[in-house]
C-alpha positions, 0 to 999 in steps of 0.5 A: 447534376442538380448541385452542379447546375445550381453552382453554375447559376450562382456563378452566373449571378455573381457580380463582376468586381471593379464597379465602385466608381460606377456606383459613385457616379450613378449616385451623383447622377441621381442627384443631378437628374433629380429622379429621386422624386417618388410616384414614378414607375419604370418598367423594364422589358427583356426577351431572352437571356442567353447562357453564353455570349452569342455574336448573332444574338448580340441584342440579348444579354448573356447570363453574366451581363444580365446578372450585372444589370440586375445587381445594379437594379438591386443596388441603385433602384427599388425593384418591385413586382408589377402588381405592387408597383401599380398598387403603390402607384395608384395609392401614391406610395411608390418609393424613389427609383421604383422599377419592375422587370418584365419579359415578353414572348415566353423563351425557355431561357427565362426559366433556365437562365434569367429566373435563377439570377432574379431569385438570388437577387430577390427581384420579382418579374412578370412574364408575358406569354404568347401561348401559341408557341408553347410546347415546341413551336417557333415564332416566325422571327426565330425561324427566319433568324436561324435560317439566315444564320445557317444559310450556306454561301456568300449570299442568299436570294430573297427575290421571291419575297421582295427582298432581293439578293442579300450578302451574308458575311460573318455572324455580325453581318448576318445578324444585321441582315436579320434585323433588316429583314425583320423590319421588312417583314414585320408589318406584312400579314401574319400569313405572308411573314409565316410563309417566308419564315417557314420556307427559309427554315425548311431550306436552311434550318430543317432541324430547328428546335424551339427555344420557347417554354413548354406549358409545364415550364410556364406552370413551374415559373408561376409556382415559383412566384413569377407573374404570368401575363397575356401576350396574344396567341400568335403575337400578331401586329394587332393594328394590322389584324382584323378586329375580330381576329385581334379580339380572338387572339387576346381572348383565347390567349387569356382563356388558355393561360388561365386554364393552365394556371388556375388563376385569373390573369391581371396584366397584358402586353401588346405585341411589339407594343408601339402605341398607334403603330402596333395597337390602337384604342380599339385594342385597348378597349378589347383588353379592358373588356376582357377584364385585364387590370393593366396593359403594357406598351413599349413606349418610352417613359415612366408611369405616373398617377395619371398614366392610363393603366391600359397604356403603361410604358416600358423601356429597357436600355440597349447598353450592356454595361452597368454604367451606360445601362444605369445612365439611360435608365435614369434619363428615361425616368425623367420622361413622363409618358 
């Protein structure tokens, strides 16, 4: 069983043929865009890596696609751990096209699907964990997503939640509806969005199982060399959260994960992560006070020597072909946060 699982992981990590022309074009773009200048650190952010394609979760790469993207990172860029990347950034020793790979939230497929690919390619990674969802709990967005996925009939009545009656359609149409509903509910209070997700899940996905890591799996990732960072307890929008609650979310998450791992956490990622919209300088001060060395946003651009270490940008191209992914990554490297 273990041998067969290992073989499947190796097959998933193997690159697809026919990429020579794309590699040559990317080499040309390196020169034309002049992104070989050192002292720039690009940080990628992923959430899930699926074992197989899923039209309903089309924004998340499957294993073969993720393997192709990471082969590109391995061959055309310089992957570094976040700790090494930030150290070398501070000491002006970054190589050209330096990239660090990170994941947010704490999905089990990070361990089961993504990490074997990264290990095979010797690409280090950092995982930011929302500790309140370990060991069987679901994030509100996952409950909402699966409820809409399983909802019977041609439409769903969301009038009680202020979202009207919405047509459903096939997997892609439902996935678009989920994205729209996430935008509608994301900036409501945590209580409001949790109530909506819990109600819909109880009606349409009562047997929903959690896609999140267990505490033992977080420890396994750490023991295998994955850096673990903080991401709050319940992933609130900090800018919409009372200051005392926001501080508790950051502090209790850090204390919990440090107790689990037996080590100090070095890095934090702001939930959702858009500067000034999702967090403010108030929360940056909290993170600094709690002893974090650096914190990550989801703002576009790359980090340079003058970038605030508590507001480091992260960006991942949505394109899922290596060619387009590489081009967008190169273009992003020209933007200084």
